[in-house]
C-alpha positions as CSV (number, residue, x, y, z in Angstrom):
1,M,-3.1,-23.1,-7.6
2,P,-5.4,-23.9,-4.6
3,P,-9.1,-23.1,-5.1
4,A,-9.9,-19.4,-4.7
5,Q,-12.5,-18.1,-2.3
6,V,-14.7,-15.4,-3.6
7,L,-14.8,-12.7,-0.9
8,S,-15.9,-9.0,-1.0
9,V,-13.6,-6.2,0.0
10,D,-15.7,-5.7,3.1
11,E,-15.2,-9.3,4.1
12,L,-11.4,-8.9,3.6
13,V,-11.4,-5.7,5.6
14,Q,-13.1,-7.6,8.5
15,R,-10.4,-10.2,8.3
16,A,-7.7,-7.5,8.4
17,L,-9.4,-5.9,11.3
18,A,-9.3,-9.1,13.2
19,L,-5.5,-9.2,12.7
20,T,-5.1,-5.9,14.5
21,E,-6.5,-7.6,17.6
22,A,-4.0,-10.5,17.5
23,G,-0.9,-8.6,18.8
24,P,0.8,-5.3,19.1
25,R,1.6,-5.1,15.4
26,Q,0.7,-7.5,12.6
27,L,2.1,-7.7,9.0
28,L,-0.3,-8.6,6.2
29,G,1.0,-9.4,2.8
30,I,-1.0,-9.3,-0.5
31,A,0.7,-11.1,-3.4
32,G,-0.4,-11.9,-6.9
33,A,0.6,-11.6,-10.5
34,P,1.2,-8.2,-12.2
35,G,-2.2,-6.5,-12.9
36,A,-4.2,-8.6,-10.4
37,G,-5.2,-5.4,-8.4
38,K,-3.0,-5.9,-5.4
39,S,-2.3,-2.2,-4.8
40,T,-5.9,-1.2,-5.1
41,L,-7.1,-3.9,-2.7
42,A,-4.3,-2.9,-0.2
43,E,-5.3,0.7,-0.4
44,Q,-8.9,-0.1,0.2
45,V,-8.1,-2.2,3.3
46,V,-5.8,0.5,4.7
47,A,-8.3,3.3,4.0
48,A,-11.1,1.3,5.8
49,L,-8.9,0.7,8.9
50,G,-7.7,4.3,9.1
51,A,-4.8,5.5,11.3
52,T,-4.3,2.0,12.8
53,A,-3.0,0.7,9.4
54,R,-0.3,1.7,7.0
55,L,0.5,0.6,3.5
56,V,4.2,-0.2,2.7
57,P,4.4,-1.6,-0.9
58,M,7.3,-3.8,-2.1
59,D,7.6,-1.5,-5.1
60,G,9.6,1.0,-3.0
61,F,12.5,-1.3,-3.4
62,H,12.8,-1.1,-7.1
63,L,16.4,-0.5,-8.1
64,A,17.0,3.0,-9.5
65,Q,16.9,3.3,-13.3
66,S,20.6,4.1,-13.4
67,Q,21.4,0.8,-11.7
68,L,19.1,-1.1,-14.1
69,V,20.9,0.4,-17.0
70,R,24.3,-0.4,-15.5
71,L,23.2,-4.0,-14.9
72,G,21.7,-4.3,-18.4
73,R,18.2,-5.1,-16.9
74,A,16.3,-2.0,-17.9
75,D,14.2,-4.0,-20.3
76,R,13.2,-6.4,-17.5
77,K,12.3,-3.8,-14.9
78,G,9.9,-5.5,-12.5
79,A,11.6,-8.9,-12.6
80,R,12.6,-10.3,-9.2
81,D,16.3,-9.4,-9.6
82,T,15.5,-5.7,-10.3
83,F,14.5,-5.2,-6.6
84,D,16.6,-4.7,-3.5
85,A,15.1,-7.8,-1.9
86,N,17.5,-7.8,1.1
87,G,16.6,-4.2,1.8
88,Y,12.9,-5.1,1.7
89,V,13.4,-8.0,4.1
90,S,15.4,-5.8,6.5
91,L,12.6,-3.2,6.6
92,L,9.9,-5.9,7.3
93,R,12.1,-7.1,10.2
94,R,12.1,-3.6,11.7
95,L,8.4,-3.2,11.2
96,R,7.6,-6.5,12.8
97,R,9.7,-5.9,15.9
98,L,7.8,-2.6,16.6
99,E,10.5,-0.1,17.2
100,P,9.8,2.8,19.7
101,T,10.2,5.4,17.0
102,S,8.9,5.9,13.5
103,V,10.2,3.7,10.7
104,Y,10.5,5.3,7.3
105,A,9.9,3.3,4.1
106,P,10.6,4.1,0.4
107,E,7.8,4.6,-2.1
108,F,7.9,4.0,-5.9
109,R,6.7,7.1,-7.8
110,R,5.2,6.1,-11.2
111,E,5.4,9.6,-12.5
112,L,9.2,9.5,-11.9
113,E,9.6,5.7,-12.6
114,E,11.9,5.8,-9.5
115,P,11.8,4.9,-5.8
116,V,12.0,7.8,-3.3
117,A,13.5,7.0,0.1
118,G,11.9,7.9,3.4
119,S,8.4,8.7,1.8
120,I,6.2,6.5,4.1
121,E,6.2,7.0,7.9
122,V,5.1,4.1,10.0
123,P,4.8,5.4,13.6
124,P,4.7,3.0,16.6
125,S,0.9,3.4,16.9
126,V,0.3,1.5,13.7
127,R,-1.2,-1.9,14.5
128,L,-1.3,-3.4,11.0
129,V,1.2,-3.0,8.2
130,V,-0.1,-4.0,4.8
131,T,2.5,-4.8,2.2
132,E,1.8,-5.8,-1.4
133,G,3.9,-7.0,-4.3
134,N,4.5,-9.7,-6.8
135,Y,7.2,-11.7,-5.0
136,L,6.1,-11.9,-1.4
137,L,5.7,-15.7,-1.5
138,L,8.7,-16.8,-3.6
139,P,10.5,-19.7,-1.9
140,D,14.1,-18.8,-3.0
141,F,16.7,-16.6,-1.3
142,P,16.4,-13.9,-0.2
143,W,12.7,-13.6,-0.9
144,Q,11.7,-16.7,1.2
145,E,12.3,-14.7,4.3
146,V,9.4,-12.4,3.5
147,R,6.9,-15.1,4.1
148,T,8.4,-15.9,7.5
149,L,7.9,-12.3,8.5
150,L,4.2,-12.0,7.5
151,H,1.6,-12.9,10.1
152,E,-0.9,-13.5,7.2
153,A,-0.5,-13.7,3.4
154,W,-3.2,-13.4,0.8
155,F,-2.9,-14.3,-2.9
156,L,-5.1,-12.2,-5.2
157,D,-6.2,-14.2,-8.3
158,L,-7.6,-12.7,-11.5
159,D,-8.4,-14.0,-14.9
160,A,-5.3,-13.8,-17.1
161,E,-7.0,-12.2,-20.1
162,L,-8.4,-9.4,-17.9
163,R,-5.0,-8.9,-16.2
164,Q,-3.3,-8.5,-19.5
165,R,-5.8,-6.0,-20.8
166,R,-5.4,-3.9,-17.6
167,L,-1.6,-4.1,-17.8
168,T,-1.7,-3.0,-21.4
169,A,-3.9,0.0,-20.5
170,R,-1.6,0.9,-17.6
171,H,1.5,0.9,-19.8
172,V,-0.3,3.1,-22.3
173,A,-1.3,5.5,-19.5
174,Y,2.4,5.8,-18.5
175,G,3.6,6.7,-22.0
176,R,4.1,3.5,-24.0
177,S,2.6,3.1,-27.4
178,P,-0.2,0.6,-27.7
179,E,2.1,-1.8,-29.5
180,Q,4.9,-1.4,-26.9
181,A,2.4,-1.7,-24.0
182,R,1.0,-5.0,-25.4
183,E,4.5,-6.4,-26.0
184,W,5.5,-5.6,-22.4
185,A,2.3,-7.0,-20.9
186,L,2.5,-10.3,-22.8
187,G,6.3,-10.5,-22.5
188,S,8.0,-9.2,-19.4
189,D,4.8,-9.0,-17.2
190,E,3.7,-12.5,-18.3
191,A,7.1,-14.0,-17.6
192,N,6.8,-12.6,-14.1
193,A,3.2,-13.9,-13.7
194,A,4.4,-17.4,-14.6
195,L,6.9,-17.3,-11.8
196,I,4.5,-15.9,-9.3
197,S,1.4,-18.1,-9.9
198,P,2.8,-21.3,-8.4
199,T,3.5,-19.5,-5.1
200,A,-0.2,-19.2,-4.3
201,D,0.0,-22.4,-2.3
202,R,2.2,-20.6,0.3
203,A,-0.6,-18.1,1.1
204,D,-3.1,-18.4,3.9
205,L,-5.9,-17.3,1.6
206,V,-6.3,-17.4,-2.2
207,V,-9.0,-14.9,-3.0
208,R,-11.0,-13.6,-6.0
209,L,-13.1,-10.5,-5.7
210,P,-16.7,-10.5,-7.0
211,E,-15.9,-7.1,-8.6
212,P,-12.2,-7.1,-9.3
213,P,-10.4,-3.9,-8.4
214,A,-8.5,-1.8,-11.0
215,A,-4.9,-2.9,-11.5
Protein backbone atom coordinates (compact mmCIF):
# COMPACT_ATOMS: atom_id res chain seq x y z
CA MET A 1 0.00 0.00 0.00
CA PRO A 2 1.30 3.52 -0.78
CA PRO A 3 2.21 5.65 2.27
CA ALA A 4 -0.85 7.21 3.88
CA GLN A 5 -1.14 10.95 4.48
CA VAL A 6 -2.54 11.98 7.85
CA LEU A 7 -5.22 14.57 7.13
CA SER A 8 -8.05 15.95 9.24
CA VAL A 9 -11.68 15.86 8.19
CA ASP A 10 -11.54 19.64 7.72
CA GLU A 11 -8.61 19.28 5.30
CA LEU A 12 -10.49 16.61 3.36
CA VAL A 13 -13.59 18.81 3.24
CA GLN A 14 -11.48 21.57 1.69
CA ARG A 15 -10.17 19.12 -0.89
CA ALA A 16 -13.73 18.06 -1.71
CA LEU A 17 -14.81 21.70 -1.92
CA ALA A 18 -12.09 22.36 -4.48
CA LEU A 19 -13.54 19.57 -6.60
CA THR A 20 -16.88 21.40 -6.83
CA GLU A 21 -15.06 24.22 -8.61
CA ALA A 22 -13.53 21.90 -11.22
CA GLY A 23 -16.62 21.34 -13.36
CA PRO A 24 -20.41 21.20 -13.51
CA ARG A 25 -20.45 17.98 -11.48
CA GLN A 26 -17.68 15.89 -9.97
CA LEU A 27 -17.73 12.34 -8.58
CA LEU A 28 -15.63 11.58 -5.50
CA GLY A 29 -15.16 7.98 -4.38
CA ILE A 30 -14.07 6.88 -0.90
CA ALA A 31 -12.85 3.28 -0.76
CA GLY A 32 -11.38 1.14 1.98
CA ALA A 33 -11.70 -2.13 3.84
CA PRO A 34 -14.82 -3.01 5.87
CA GLY A 35 -14.91 -1.02 9.09
CA ALA A 36 -12.44 1.67 7.99
CA GLY A 37 -14.99 4.45 8.56
CA LYS A 38 -15.84 5.24 4.93
CA SER A 39 -19.52 5.95 5.48
CA THR A 40 -18.87 8.26 8.43
CA LEU A 41 -16.22 10.23 6.55
CA ALA A 42 -18.46 10.49 3.48
CA GLU A 43 -21.36 11.73 5.62
CA GLN A 44 -19.11 14.34 7.25
CA VAL A 45 -17.90 15.64 3.90
CA VAL A 46 -21.41 15.86 2.45
CA ALA A 47 -22.79 17.51 5.60
CA ALA A 48 -20.03 20.14 5.50
CA LEU A 49 -20.72 20.97 1.84
CA GLY A 50 -24.49 21.15 2.27
CA ALA A 51 -26.95 21.18 -0.63
CA THR A 52 -24.19 21.28 -3.23
CA ALA A 53 -23.23 17.65 -2.40
CA ARG A 54 -25.06 14.34 -2.19
CA LEU A 55 -24.04 10.93 -0.79
CA VAL A 56 -24.77 7.89 -2.98
CA PRO A 57 -23.29 4.78 -1.28
CA MET A 58 -22.35 1.62 -3.18
CA ASP A 59 -24.26 -0.39 -0.55
CA GLY A 60 -27.57 0.48 -2.23
CA PHE A 61 -26.63 -2.13 -4.82
CA HIS A 62 -26.61 -5.08 -2.42
CA LEU A 63 -28.57 -7.96 -3.92
CA ALA A 64 -31.83 -8.66 -2.10
CA GLN A 65 -31.66 -11.28 0.63
CA SER A 66 -33.96 -13.57 -1.37
CA GLN A 67 -31.47 -13.50 -4.26
CA LEU A 68 -28.54 -14.23 -1.96
CA VAL A 69 -30.38 -17.24 -0.59
CA ARG A 70 -31.21 -18.41 -4.11
CA LEU A 71 -27.58 -18.06 -5.15
CA GLY A 72 -26.28 -19.75 -2.02
CA ARG A 73 -24.35 -16.60 -1.04
CA ALA A 74 -26.22 -15.46 2.07
CA ASP A 75 -23.25 -16.45 4.25
CA ARG A 76 -20.96 -14.15 2.21
CA LYS A 77 -23.19 -11.09 2.07
CA GLY A 78 -20.91 -8.14 1.35
CA ALA A 79 -18.56 -10.04 -0.97
CA ARG A 80 -18.04 -8.44 -4.37
CA ASP A 81 -20.34 -10.90 -6.17
CA THR A 82 -23.24 -10.07 -3.83
CA PHE A 83 -23.70 -6.63 -5.42
CA ASP A 84 -25.29 -5.51 -8.66
CA ALA A 85 -22.00 -4.05 -9.90
CA ASN A 86 -23.31 -3.33 -13.40
CA GLY A 87 -26.25 -1.43 -11.95
CA TYR A 88 -23.89 0.65 -9.82
CA VAL A 89 -21.70 1.47 -12.83
CA SER A 90 -24.77 2.48 -14.85
CA LEU A 91 -25.92 4.83 -12.10
CA LEU A 92 -22.47 6.46 -11.88
CA ARG A 93 -22.54 7.04 -15.64
CA ARG A 94 -25.90 8.82 -15.32
CA LEU A 95 -24.67 10.91 -12.41
CA ARG A 96 -21.50 11.90 -14.23
CA ARG A 97 -23.22 13.05 -17.39
CA LEU A 98 -25.47 15.42 -15.38
CA GLU A 99 -28.97 14.70 -16.63
CA PRO A 100 -31.47 17.61 -16.76
CA THR A 101 -33.80 15.93 -14.25
CA SER A 102 -33.26 14.29 -10.88
CA VAL A 103 -31.63 10.86 -10.71
CA TYR A 104 -32.83 8.49 -7.99
CA ALA A 105 -30.48 6.03 -6.30
CA PRO A 106 -31.12 3.05 -4.01
CA GLU A 107 -30.18 3.00 -0.35
CA PHE A 108 -29.27 0.05 1.87
CA ARG A 109 -31.34 0.04 5.06
CA ARG A 110 -29.52 -1.76 7.84
CA GLU A 111 -32.65 -2.09 9.94
CA LEU A 112 -34.14 -4.12 7.07
CA GLU A 113 -30.88 -5.64 5.78
CA GLU A 114 -32.25 -4.85 2.31
CA PRO A 115 -31.74 -2.21 -0.39
CA VAL A 116 -34.64 0.18 -1.06
CA ALA A 117 -34.95 1.56 -4.59
CA GLY A 118 -35.39 5.25 -5.36
CA SER A 119 -34.48 6.44 -1.85
CA ILE A 120 -31.84 9.07 -2.69
CA GLU A 121 -32.64 12.01 -4.96
CA VAL A 122 -29.76 13.67 -6.82
CA PRO A 123 -31.10 16.85 -8.46
CA PRO A 124 -29.23 18.59 -11.30
CA SER A 125 -28.09 21.31 -8.87
CA VAL A 126 -25.76 18.90 -7.04
CA ARG A 127 -22.14 19.74 -7.85
CA LEU A 128 -20.43 16.88 -6.02
CA VAL A 129 -21.59 13.27 -5.71
CA VAL A 130 -19.74 11.35 -2.99
CA THR A 131 -19.90 7.59 -3.27
CA GLU A 132 -18.29 5.17 -0.84
CA GLY A 133 -17.81 1.43 -0.67
CA ASN A 134 -15.39 -1.44 -0.47
CA TYR A 135 -14.90 -2.20 -4.15
CA LEU A 136 -14.56 1.16 -5.92
CA LEU A 137 -10.96 0.49 -6.95
CA LEU A 138 -11.10 -3.16 -8.00
CA PRO A 139 -9.34 -3.71 -11.36
CA ASP A 140 -11.54 -6.56 -12.63
CA PHE A 141 -14.80 -6.53 -14.63
CA PRO A 142 -17.19 -4.85 -14.15
CA TRP A 143 -15.81 -3.01 -11.12
CA GLN A 144 -12.88 -1.52 -13.05
CA GLU A 145 -15.28 0.88 -14.76
CA VAL A 146 -16.02 2.58 -11.44
CA ARG A 147 -12.54 4.08 -11.23
CA THR A 148 -12.80 5.52 -14.74
CA LEU A 149 -15.99 7.37 -13.73
CA LEU A 150 -14.59 8.94 -10.56
CA HIS A 151 -12.93 12.32 -10.89
CA GLU A 152 -11.08 11.64 -7.64
CA ALA A 153 -10.70 8.57 -5.41
CA TRP A 154 -9.58 8.36 -1.78
CA PHE A 155 -8.57 5.19 0.08
CA LEU A 156 -9.24 5.37 3.82
CA ASP A 157 -6.75 3.33 5.82
CA LEU A 158 -7.13 2.15 9.40
CA ASP A 159 -5.27 -0.20 11.72
CA ALA A 160 -6.55 -3.75 11.18
CA GLU A 161 -7.07 -4.55 14.86
CA LEU A 162 -9.20 -1.43 15.38
CA ARG A 163 -11.19 -2.21 12.22
CA GLN A 164 -11.93 -5.71 13.46
CA ARG A 165 -13.03 -4.50 16.89
CA ARG A 166 -15.39 -1.99 15.29
CA LEU A 167 -16.81 -4.55 12.90
CA THR A 168 -17.45 -6.97 15.76
CA ALA A 169 -19.28 -4.26 17.71
CA ARG A 170 -21.30 -3.33 14.60
CA HIS A 171 -22.42 -6.92 14.03
CA VAL A 172 -23.44 -7.23 17.69
CA ALA A 173 -25.44 -4.00 17.39
CA TYR A 174 -27.34 -5.50 14.45
CA GLY A 175 -28.33 -8.65 16.26
CA ARG A 176 -25.49 -11.18 16.09
CA SER A 177 -24.16 -12.83 19.22
CA PRO A 178 -20.61 -11.76 20.25
CA GLU A 179 -19.29 -15.11 18.98
CA GLN A 180 -21.10 -14.83 15.65
CA ALA A 181 -20.00 -11.21 15.29
CA ARG A 182 -16.35 -11.99 15.85
CA GLU A 183 -16.50 -14.95 13.47
CA TRP A 184 -18.00 -12.75 10.73
CA ALA A 185 -15.52 -9.91 11.33
CA LEU A 186 -12.49 -12.21 11.20
CA GLY A 187 -13.91 -14.41 8.43
CA SER A 188 -16.06 -12.86 5.72
CA ASP A 189 -15.10 -9.24 6.46
CA GLU A 190 -11.40 -10.00 6.61
CA ALA A 191 -11.52 -11.96 3.36
CA ASN A 192 -13.02 -8.87 1.75
CA ALA A 193 -10.35 -6.66 3.34
CA ALA A 194 -7.58 -8.83 1.88
CA LEU A 195 -9.06 -8.28 -1.58
CA ILE A 196 -9.51 -4.54 -1.11
CA SER A 197 -6.21 -3.48 0.49
CA PRO A 198 -4.04 -3.98 -2.65
CA THR A 199 -6.33 -1.60 -4.59
CA ALA A 200 -5.10 1.40 -2.59
CA ASP A 201 -2.47 2.15 -5.24
CA ARG A 202 -5.29 3.04 -7.67
CA ALA A 203 -6.43 5.93 -5.44
CA ASP A 204 -5.42 9.58 -5.82
CA LEU A 205 -5.00 9.80 -2.06
CA VAL A 206 -4.39 7.24 0.68
CA VAL A 207 -5.40 8.85 3.95
CA ARG A 208 -5.43 8.18 7.67
CA LEU A 209 -7.39 10.43 9.99
CA PRO A 210 -5.74 11.67 13.20
CA GLU A 211 -8.97 10.76 15.00
CA PRO A 212 -10.48 7.84 13.05
CA PRO A 213 -14.25 8.05 12.53
CA ALA A 214 -16.66 5.40 13.75
CA ALA A 215 -17.11 2.49 11.35
